[in-house]
N, C-alpha and C positions, 0 to 999 in steps of 0.2 A: 504494500500500500504506500503510495507516494505521500509526501507531506501535503500536496494540494488536496488529496482526497481527505486527509485528516482534518484540514482546516475548513473544508466546505461541507463536511458531514453535518447534518442537522436532524438527528433523531433524538427524541426525548425518551429516556428510559423510564419505564413505569413498572411498578410491582404488580403482582397478581391481583391485588385488591384495587388497582387502578390509581393508587396514590403515587406521587413522585418519589423515586428512590432518594435516600438520604443525600447522596452526593450530587444530585441535580438541584442543589439549593441555589446556585448562582447561574449555571449555564449547562448546556448539553455536555455530556461526558467527553465527547471526542473533539471538542473545539480547542483551539489555541488562539487567543485573541490578543488585542492590544492591551487589554486589562491584565492578562496573564504576564505579558512582557513587562509592563510597568511594575507589577508586583515582584517579579524576579529582580528587576533593577533596584527596587527599594531594599530587598533583602541583601543584594550584593553590596550596596552602599553601607548598610548596617554592618555587614561582615568586615568590610574594608576599614570602617572607623574603629571597630573593636580590636582588629588585629594590628592596627597602626603602631601602637606602643609595644606590641608583644612579638609580632612577626611581620616585619616590613615587606618581605618578599611576597608573603601571602596577601597582605593588604594591597600591594601594587597589582597583583593578579586579579583580585576582585574589582578594583577600580578600573582596570583595563577592560574587563568583561562588561562592566556596566556601561562604559563609554561606547564600546562597540555596539551593544544592543540598543542604546538610545537612538542611534541614527538609522535603525533598520525597521522594516515593516514586520508585522507579526509572522508572516510566512518566512521571510529571510532570517528572522530571529530564531524561529524553530529549527530551520536547517542548520544554522550556526551552532545552536545548543546541542542538536543531535550529533554533529561531528565532534563537538567538544566532549560529550559524554561517552562517545565511542572510544576516545583516547583514554578516558577514565576507566572504562570497562577493560581495556587492554591492560592497564595497570593492575586492576583487580584480579585479572587472570594470572598475572605474574605473582601477585601476593598469594593466590591460591596454590600455585605450584610450590612456592617456598614453604607455605604452611604444611602441605602434604609431605614434603621432604623432611621437615623437622619432626612432624608427627610420626613418620615411619622410623626416624632415628630414635625417637623416644620409646616406640613400641618394640624395636628390635634390640635395643641396648639395655643392659642392666645398669641403671644409673644410681649413684648414691643420692641421698636426700638433697644435698646442696646442689648437685648438677640438675636434678629433677626440678627443683624450684626455679633455677635459672632458666631452664628450657621452657617451663610453664609460663614464665614472664615473657619470653620471646614469642611463644605461640600466641599469647594474648594480644600482642601488638599487631598480628596479622589478621585476626578475626574480629576486631573492633573497628567499625566505620569511623571516619573522621567527621567533623561537624558539617563540612560542605556536603558530603555524601548523604548524611542523615537528613539534611534540609531538602535536598533535591531528589532523593530516591523516590521513584514512582509518582512524580508530579507532572511529567510530560507524557503525551500519548505515544504509544509504541509505533515506530515507522513500519513495522511488519504487520500491524493490526492483528486480525484473527489468524494469520498464518504463523505467528510467532510460536516456536516450539516450547517457550517458557510460559505461555499464557496459563494463569492459574484457574482452577475450577471455581465456579461461582458459589457452589455449596460444598463445604468440606466439614466433615464431622469433627467437632471439637477443634476446628482450625488446624488440623494436623496436615499442614502443607508439606510437600516434598521439597528437597533442595532445588530441584529444577524449577519449581514454581516461584522460588525466591530470586532466581538468578538474573532475570531481566530487570534492567534499571528503570524501565518505563512501565506505565500502567496500561491495561488492556480493556478494562470495563469498570463499572462503578464499585465492584467489590475489591479491587486492588488499587484504586486510585487514592492518592494522598493529596489533600489540600496543603498549601504552605503552612507549616506549623509555626513559623517564626513571624512575629509582627515586626516589620522593618522599622517602624517608627519608635517603638518603646522597648524593643528587645525583650518582649514577653511572648506568651503563646496565644495563638489565635483560637485554639480549642484545647479542651482538657484531654488527658490521656485515657481516661476511663470512658466507658460507653454511657450514653444518656438514656433516660427513661423513654421507652418507645411510645408511651402514652402522651408525651409532651408534644406541643405543636412544632412545626418545622423551624420556627425562629429560635426555639429553645434547643432543639436537637443539634443544630449546627454548632453549638458551643461545646459539643463533646465529640469524641472519636466515633466514626461511623462504620468502621470495619477493622479487621484484624491488623492490617498494615498500618492504618493510622494510629491504632492503639499501641502496638508493640514496637513500632519505630518512632514513637513519640519520645523526645529527649528525656522525659521523666520516667518512662517505662522501659526504654531500650537497655538491654543488658542488666535488668533489675530483677529478673526472675530466673530460677533454675530451669534448664531446658526440659520440656515435657514432650517434645516432638518424638513420636515413635519412629519416624522416618528420617531423623536427622543423621547426616553422614558427614560431619565436619564441614558443613557449608560455612564459607567466610561471610555469608549474609544472614546467618541465623540470628534473630533478635534476642534470643535467650543467652544466658551465660553458661559455660561449661566448666569454668573454674572461677574461683573468687578473684583471680587476677584479671579476668576479662571485665568483671564488674568494676574493679578498682581503676582500670585504664579509662573506662568511660566516665567514672566519677571525677577523675582528674580533669578530663576534657570539659566536662559540664561546669565544674567549678571555675576553670580557667576562663571560660567564655561568659557565663552568667554571673560570676563573682559571688556565688553563694552555693551551698550544698543543695542537692536536689531533695534531700531529706526534709528540708524546710518546707517545700511544697507538699510533700507527702504528709507531714505532720499537720499542716494547715488543713488539708483536705480531710484527713481523718477526724480532726476536731469538728469540722463543719458537718460531717456525716453523723458523728456522735450527737451533736446538738440537734440535728434534724430528726434523728431517731428518737430522742427524748421527747421532742415536741409531738411527734407522731404517736408515741406510746401514751402521752398524756391525753391526746385527743381521743384515742381509742378507749382509754379508761373512762373519760367523761361520757362518751357515747354509750358505753356499756352501762354506766350508772344511770344515765337518763332513761335508757330502755327498761332497766329493772324497776325504777321508780314509776315509770309510766304504766307498768303492768299492775301496780298496786293501786292506782288511781281509779 
């Protein structure tokens, strides 16, 4: 599928009940518009400003990308980003090869504890995505469309995706599409990592993750849970952690960029949920009492 077909496709995805699917909140799933381009530029400018005092080379790279995109049409911007991400994908392939070599070394050799810990730290560096990849992973439509061999299934029991279904950098349908998680203006999140209540209206639902990919690749949830995938085979794109070192690597990256620990967000959300639960329990208690009293009248 060419980029022209992607840009001109105008099909609105609907659920079996006739309601718009969660990810059709702003536009059709297969479009790439000027608004998308502007959002990417905003994110790149934020990344550039944040990296400026910490990594000048990375800051310059993001600034150059933003400047190039600003003078392009949406179609040209998509083609440019597609080529850029393909180079990123080639780099990820090399990372995977290095990871598999180190993993084989660890499995074949009898290592003492000190060597084993060192190798575990090295392995963790290969299987944790950097901030740039986390932000842009599955935010652009796949140039291969329905012909992509990595297109994930729409319905997967307990989200038990295979490694192949994680390997494509692009999205293919509403079930693996990710909205931009980073708000370019305030360096905060556009939506939460947890799923929203399905009973809420669309304006409230969009404040939460809408699928497996949005939730588990959210900066707050990425590498925060032990791997439960039965079909995981050392994929370098698995969002779960397989050793505590993987979790630690992402914690450091998160703290470096947001200048706070992600546990702060987790504790805040837990406190809000506990407060909501207490209010809900109090209401249920009052309703039960009123019902009992009503029966005696």
